[in-house]
VOBA-1610 file (N, C-alpha, C; in pm, whole numbers, padded with zeros to 5 digits, always signed):
BEGIN
Met+08068+12876+09160Met+07924+12897+09182Met+07900+13025+09260Lys+07988+13054+09362Lys+07974+13176+09443Lys+07993+13300+09356Lys+08091+13294+09265Lys+08118+13406+09176Lys+08000+13430+09083Leu+07940+13322+09034Leu+07823+13334+08947Leu+07708+13400+09022Trp+07688+13359+09146Trp+07578+13417+09225Trp+07599+13565+09248Glu+07725+13606+09277Glu+07756+13748+09298Glu+07729+13827+09169Thr+07760+13767+09055Thr+07737+13833+08926Thr+07588+13850+08900Leu+07510+13746+08926Leu+07366+13748+08900Leu+07293+13849+08988Lys+07343+13871+09109Lys+07277+13963+09203Lys+07277+14106+09152Thr+07371+14137+09066Thr+07381+14274+09013Thr+07293+14295+08890Met+07226+14188+08844Met+07148+14195+08720Met+06998+14191+08748Ser+06923+14243+08649Ser+06778+14226+08654Ser+06744+14080+08623Phe+06617+14044+08643Phe+06577+13906+08619Phe+06602+13867+08474Lys+06561+13955+08380Lys+06579+13925+08238Lys+06725+13913+08204Glu+06809+14002+08258Glu+06953+13997+08229Glu+07015+13868+08283Ala+06968+13827+08402Ala+07020+13704+08462Ala+06984+13583+08377Val+06858+13579+08329Val+06816+13468+08244Val+06897+13464+08116Asp+06913+13581+08053Asp+06992+13587+07929Asp+07136+13544+07952Tyr+07192+13586+08066Tyr+07331+13553+08099Tyr+07348+13402+08117Ile+07259+13342+08196Ile+07268+13198+08222Ile+07252+13120+08093Trp+07155+13163+08010Trp+07131+13091+07885Trp+07251+13100+07792Glu+07314+13218+07791Glu+07427+13241+07702Glu+07546+13152+07738Tyr+07575+13140+07868Tyr+07695+13070+07911Tyr+07672+12924+07954Tyr+07546+12890+07979Tyr+07520+12755+08032Tyr+07414+12678+07953Lys+07384+12724+07832Lys+07275+12659+07758Lys+07305+12512+07725Leu+07432+12479+07695Leu+07466+12339+07666Leu+07443+12250+07789His+07479+12304+07906His+07459+12229+08030His+07309+12208+08055Ile+07233+12315+08032Ile+07088+12309+08056Ile+07023+12208+07962Ile+07059+12216+07833Ile+07003+12123+07735Ile+07038+11979+07773Gly+07164+11959+07815Gly+07208+11825+07854Gly+07129+11771+07973Ile+07105+11857+08072Ile+07029+11816+08191Ile+06885+11782+08153Val+06823+11868+08070Val+06684+11844+08029Val+06672+11712+07954Leu+06763+11689+07859Leu+06760+11564+07782Leu+06783+11442+07873Gly+06876+11458+07968Gly+06904+11347+08060Gly+06784+11313+08147Val+06718+11417+08199Val+06600+11394+08283Val+06488+11332+08202Thr+06468+11383+08079Thr+06364+11327+07991Thr+06389+11180+07962Phe+06513+11146+07934Phe+06550+11007+07905Phe+06526+10918+08028Leu+06565+10968+08145Leu+06548+10892+08269Leu+06400+10868+08299Val+06319+10973+08282Val+06174+10959+08306Val+06114+10858+08210Ser+06159+10863+08083Ser+06109+10770+07982Ser+06142+10626+08019Ile+06266+10602+08064Ile+06309+10467+08104Ile+06228+10418+08223Leu+06212+10503+08325Leu+06138+10464+08446Leu+05992+10438+08416Thr+05934+10519+08326Thr+05794+10499+08289Thr+05776+10365+08219Thr+05870+10333+08130Thr+05864+10205+08058Thr+05874+10087+08153Ile+05961+10101+08256Ile+05983+09991+08350Ile+05864+09971+08443Phe+05808+10083+08493Phe+05711+10072+08601Phe+05565+10089+08559Glu+05539+10127+08434Glu+05400+10142+08395Glu+05328+10008+08392Asp+05202+10009+08426Asp+05123+09887+08427Asp+05089+09846+08284Lys+05140+09731+08244Lys+05108+09677+08112Lys+05025+09551+08129Pro+04924+09534+08045Pro+04843+09412+08058Pro+04927+09289+08027Glu+04906+09181+08100Glu+04973+09057+08070Glu+04928+09008+07933Thr+05019+08944+07862Thr+04985+08899+07728Thr+04996+08747+07717Tyr+04915+08691+07630Tyr+04921+08549+07596Tyr+04950+08543+07447Glu+05062+08479+07412Glu+05114+08488+07276Glu+05069+08370+07189Val+04994+08403+07084Val+04948+08303+06987Val+05027+08322+06858Met+05086+08214+06808Met+05158+08219+06681Met+05078+08142+06576Val+05041+08209+06468Val+04970+08145+06358Val+05071+08115+06247Val+05090+07988+06217Val+05182+07947+06111Val+05099+07873+06007Ser+05055+07945+05906Ser+04967+07887+05805Ser+04945+07989+05695Gln+04872+07949+05592Gln+04840+08042+05484Gln+04716+08123+05521Ile+04730+08202+05627Ile+04620+08286+05675Ile+04669+08430+05674Pro+04607+08518+05598Pro+04653+08657+05588Pro+04649+08730+05722Tyr+04732+08832+05733Tyr+04742+08909+05856Tyr+04608+08968+05899Glu+04530+09020+05804Glu+04403+09084+05841Glu+04305+08984+05904Val+04317+08856+05866Val+04231+08753+05924Val+04276+08720+06066Thr+04407+08711+06087Thr+04456+08685+06222Thr+04427+08803+06314Glu+04430+08924+06257Glu+04395+09042+06337Glu+04248+09038+06377Gln+04163+08996+06284Gln+04021+08980+06315Gln+04001+08880+06429Phe+04074+08769+06422Phe+04068+08667+06527Phe+04113+08725+06661Ser+04224+08799+06660Ser+04277+08859+06782Ser+04176+08954+06845Asn+04117+09042+06764Asn+04018+09137+06815Asn+03897+09066+06873Gln+03852+08964+06803Gln+03733+08891+06845Gln+03756+08820+06979Val+03871+08756+06991Val+03904+08684+07114Val+03914+08779+07232Asn+03982+08891+07213Asn+04001+08986+07323Asn+03870+09054+07363Glu+03787+09086+07266Glu+03661+09154+07297Glu+03560+09060+07363Lys+03561+08934+07323Lys+03456+08842+07366Lys+03492+08757+07487Tyr+03620+08724+07504Tyr+03654+08621+07600Tyr+03738+08665+07720Phe+03837+08751+07700Phe+03936+08771+07805Phe+03945+08915+07853Asp+03954+08929+07987Asp+03968+09061+08049Asp+04099+09074+08126Asp+04145+08964+08187Asp+04261+08973+08275Asp+04395+08959+08203Phe+04393+08927+08075Phe+04515+08932+07995Phe+04479+08956+07849Gln+04577+09001+07773Gln+04558+09036+07632Gln+04615+08927+07543Val+04533+08880+07449Val+04582+08780+07354Val+04651+08853+07238Ser+04778+08824+07222Ser+04857+08885+07115Ser+04884+08781+07008Val+04853+08813+06882Val+04865+08715+06773Val+04975+08756+06677Asn+05071+08666+06656Asn+05177+08683+06558Asn+05146+08596+06437Asn+05190+08637+06322Asn+05151+08567+06199Asn+05273+08535+06113Leu+05288+08406+06077Leu+05389+08366+05979Leu+05316+08306+05860Met+05323+08371+05745Met+05251+08325+05625Met+05336+08221+05552Ser+05309+08094+05577Ser+05383+07989+05507Ser+05328+07972+05367Gly+05412+07922+05277Gly+05368+07897+05141Gly+05305+07760+05125Gly+05302+07684+05232Gly+05244+07550+05229Gly+05215+07504+05371Asp+05224+07373+05395Asp+05189+07323+05528Asp+05306+07254+05596Ser+05429+07289+05555Ser+05548+07224+05608Ser+05652+07327+05647Ile+05746+07288+05734Ile+05854+07378+05774Ile+05932+07424+05652Lys+05954+07335+05556Lys+06034+07371+05437Lys+05966+07478+05352Asp+05835+07500+05374Asp+05764+07601+05297Asp+05778+07741+05356Leu+05835+07750+05476Leu+05858+07881+05537Leu+05981+07946+05475Ser+05981+08078+05468Ser+06100+08149+05424Ser+06207+08138+05532Tyr+06331+08163+05492Tyr+06443+08156+05588Tyr+06420+08253+05704Ala+06373+08373+05672Ala+06349+08475+05776Ala+06241+08429+05873Asp+06135+08367+05819Asp+06026+08321+05905Asp+06069+08204+05994Val+06152+08116+05941Val+06204+08006+06023Val+06287+08062+06138Gln+06371+08160+06109Gln+06451+08224+06213Gln+06362+08289+06319Lys+06259+08359+06272Lys+06168+08426+06364Lys+06094+08324+06452Leu+06050+08215+06392Leu+05978+08112+06466Leu+06065+08054+06576Trp+06187+08007+06539Trp+06275+07944+06639Trp+06317+08045+06744Ala+06341+08170+06704Ala+06382+08272+06801Ala+06270+08298+06902Asn+06147+08311+06854Asn+06035+08337+06944Asn+06008+08219+07038Ile+06013+08098+06983Ile+05993+07980+07067Ile+06107+07968+07168Gly+06230+07989+07121Gly+06346+07979+07209Gly+06343+08081+07322Ala+06285+08197+07296Ala+06278+08304+07397Ala+06150+08294+07481Asn+06079+08180+07472Asn+05954+08158+07548Asn+05848+08262+07514Met+05845+08306+07388Met+05751+08410+07346Met+05635+08354+07264Val+05616+08223+07269Val+05503+08160+07201Val+05433+08069+07301Asp+05306+08094+07326Asp+05231+08015+07424Asp+05147+07906+07358Ile+05100+07932+07238Ile+05025+07830+07164Ile+05040+07859+07014Ile+05038+07755+06934Ile+05055+07769+06790Ile+04932+07717+06718Val+04883+07795+06621Val+04776+07752+06532Val+04841+07723+06397Thr+04830+07599+06352Thr+04900+07564+06229Thr+04830+07450+06157Asp+04899+07394+06057Asp+04845+07283+05979Asp+04896+07150+06033Lys+04829+07042+05999Lys+04861+06910+06056Lys+05005+06868+06026Thr+05050+06889+05904Thr+05186+06847+05866Thr+05291+06922+05947Phe+05272+07051+05959Phe+05367+07135+06034Phe+05366+07095+06181Ala+05246+07072+06236Ala+05234+07033+06376Ala+05308+06900+06400Lys+05291+06806+06310Lys+05356+06675+06323Lys+05508+06690+06322Gln+05560+06779+06237Gln+05704+06800+06230Gln+05759+06855+06362Leu+05684+06945+06425Leu+05729+07000+06553Leu+05720+06895+06664Val+05617+06812+06659Val+05605+06703+06757Val+05724+06608+06743Glu+05762+06576+06620Glu+05875+06486+06596Glu+06006+06545+06645Arg+06013+06677+06656Arg+06134+06743+06708Arg+06131+06753+06860Glu+06028+06695+06920Glu+06012+06689+07066Glu+06006+06827+07129Gly+05939+06920+07059Gly+05927+07055+07115Gly+05786+07091+07156Ile+05696+06992+07158Ile+05555+07020+07183Ile+05509+06949+07310Leu+05427+07019+07389Leu+05376+06969+07516Leu+05258+06873+07492Lys+05250+06770+07574Lys+05133+06682+07569Lys+05010+06762+07613Ile+04900+06743+07544Ile+04779+06818+07573Ile+04732+06794+07716Glu+04748+06672+07765Glu+04701+06639+07900Glu+04773+06718+08009Glu+04888+06778+07974Glu+04961+06858+08071Glu+04908+07002+08078Ala+04819+07037+07986Ala+04763+07172+07984Ala+04615+07174+08018Ile+04543+07066+07988Ile+04399+07064+08010Ile+04353+06920+08029Asp+04248+06902+08108Asp+04191+06770+08133Asp+04136+06711+08003Leu+04190+06597+07962Leu+04147+06536+07837Leu+03999+06497+07838Ser+03947+06464+07956Ser+03805+06425+07965Ser+03714+06542+07928Leu+03761+06664+07956Leu+03684+06783+07919Leu+03678+06797+07767Leu+03790+06772+07702Leu+03794+06779+07555Leu+03707+06671+07493Glu+03715+06550+07551Glu+03634+06440+07500Glu+03485+06468+07518Lys+03452+06527+07633Lys+03312+06561+07661Lys+03258+06660+07558Lys+03345+06752+07513Lys+03305+06852+07415Lys+03316+06802+07271Gly+03361+06677+07256Gly+03372+06620+07121Gly+03487+06677+07041Val+03592+06723+07109Val+03707+06781+07041Val+03799+06671+06991Glu+03836+06676+06864Glu+03927+06576+06807Glu+04070+06607+06848Leu+04141+06503+06892Leu+04280+06517+06934Leu+04370+06446+06834Tyr+04493+06496+06821Tyr+04590+06438+06728Tyr+04710+06383+06805Lys+04745+06259+06776Lys+04860+06195+06841Lys+04984+06195+06752Phe+04965+06215+06625Phe+05076+06221+06529Phe+05167+06098+06538Gly+05105+05981+06551Gly+05182+05858+06553Gly+05244+05824+06687Thr+05213+05900+06792Thr+05265+05872+06926Thr+05152+05813+07012Lys+05184+05785+07138Lys+05084+05730+07228Lys+05002+05839+07297Ala+05055+05961+07300Ala+04988+06072+07368Ala+04933+06172+07268Ala+04834+06250+07312Ala+04775+06355+07226Ala+04859+06482+07236Tyr+04894+06539+07121Tyr+04974+06661+07117Tyr+04903+06777+07047Gly+04795+06748+06975Gly+04727+06853+06899Gly+04578+06854+06923Ile+04518+06972+06911Ile+04374+06989+06927Ile+04317+07044+06797Asp+04214+06980+06746Asp+04148+07028+06624Asp+04072+07158+06653Thr+04081+07255+06563Thr+04015+07383+06586Thr+03866+07381+06556Asn+03819+07279+06486Asn+03682+07281+06435Asn+03575+07279+06544Gln+03609+07228+06663Gln+03508+07221+06768Gln+03509+07342+06861Leu+03593+07439+06832Leu+03601+07559+06915Leu+03529+07674+06845Asp+03428+07730+06912Asp+03339+07829+06849Asp+03413+07947+06789Val+03517+07996+06859Val+03585+08116+06811Val+03649+08093+06674Phe+03689+07968+06646Phe+03748+07936+06516Phe+03640+07910+06411Asp+03523+07867+06457Asp+03411+07844+06364Asp+03371+07973+06292Asp+03388+08085+06361Asp+03344+08214+06306Asp+03435+08264+06193Ile+03554+08205+06180Ile+03649+08251+06080Ile+03690+08130+05996Glu+03647+08126+05872Glu+03660+08007+05787Glu+03804+07960+05773Leu+03899+08053+05760Leu+04037+08013+05736Leu+04102+07946+05857Phe+04037+07955+05973Phe+04089+07888+06091Phe+04032+07747+06106Gln+03948+07706+06014Gln+03895+07571+06017Gln+04003+07471+05972Asp+03990+07348+06023Asp+04082+07239+05986Asp+04228+07272+06019Arg+04249+07345+06127Arg+04384+07372+06175Arg+04404+07297+06307Val+04527+07305+06357Val+04562+07232+06480Val+04623+07330+06581Leu+04584+07313+06707Leu+04646+07387+06816Leu+04752+07299+06881Ile+04873+07350+06893Ile+04980+07280+06964Ile+05046+07378+07062Ile+05107+07322+07166Ile+05162+07405+07274Ile+05313+07382+07284Pro+05395+07485+07263Pro+05540+07467+07279Pro+05573+07420+07421Ile+05668+07330+07431Ile+05700+07270+07560Ile+05757+07371+07659Asn+05816+07480+07608Asn+05877+07578+07697Asn+05790+07703+07715Ser+05662+07695+07683Ser+05573+07810+07704Ser+05576+07854+07850Lys+05591+07984+07871Lys+05599+08036+08009Lys+05460+08061+08069Asn+05356+08048+07987Asn+05221+08078+08035Asn+05130+07955+08029Gln+05179+07843+08078Gln+05099+07721+08069Gln+04971+07731+08154Asp+04975+07810+08263Asp+04853+07831+08341Asp+04749+07906+08259Lys+04794+08000+08180Lys+04702+08075+08093Lys+04654+07988+07976Thr+04736+07891+07934Thr+04693+07800+07828Thr+04572+07720+07875Thr+04576+07674+07998Thr+04461+07603+08054Thr+04337+07691+08051Gln+04352+07816+08097Gln+04240+07910+08097Gln+04195+07941+07954Phe+04291+07959+07864Phe+04262+07991+07724Phe+04175+07881+07662Leu+04218+07756+07678Leu+04145+07644+07617Leu+04010+07621+07684Glu+04005+07626+07815Glu+03879+07605+07885Glu+03778+07714+07850Thr+03826+07837+07835Thr+03737+07947+07799Thr+03680+07929+07659Leu+03766+07892+07565Leu+03722+07873+07427Leu+03628+07753+07413Leu+03641+07658+07506Leu+03552+07542+07506Leu+03417+07575+07567Gly+03413+07689+07636Gly+03286+07729+07700Gly+03261+07656+07829Ser+03366+07609+07893Ser+03349+07536+08019Ser+03334+07631+08136
//
């Protein structure tokens, strides 16, 4: 480094720049790329991202309709978190009607606690309840509130309610394809506090 400094002192500014670039350009490029990568990683880690509430739609509902639902919910109802909607287009109303890739995606997302509530059909909801992967509704929201609002609950042959009919919730009334569907809550949802807020808000309480 001392020898380099002695060499540079004998040169003009332009000559020094040309000299450094000629002999050290790979080092300079490496340092710039390294710093850029580090800044990118730190920005990703520390930037403020809105909290999300994950809704999974498993039904014959096209993506553009679920996107319409997502936009409507976020614009009209929620400010402190973002409702994110994922869509699995089943060919029917049963698990067997899902493609292999969609089944993998569903189980992977649920297993990774990336699904907070599911909008689906009655048959599919019943199958998930039978697999003991669905939370009792009373653990997420006061049942008396649902009864007061005239919301139909589904027990799927059990003693407890596990599903909520979408027909009594205004946000679903606005979109025809969301009618006659069921809301169910995965038992391992990491945002159960937000589920309470989500349901109470949609009920207009």
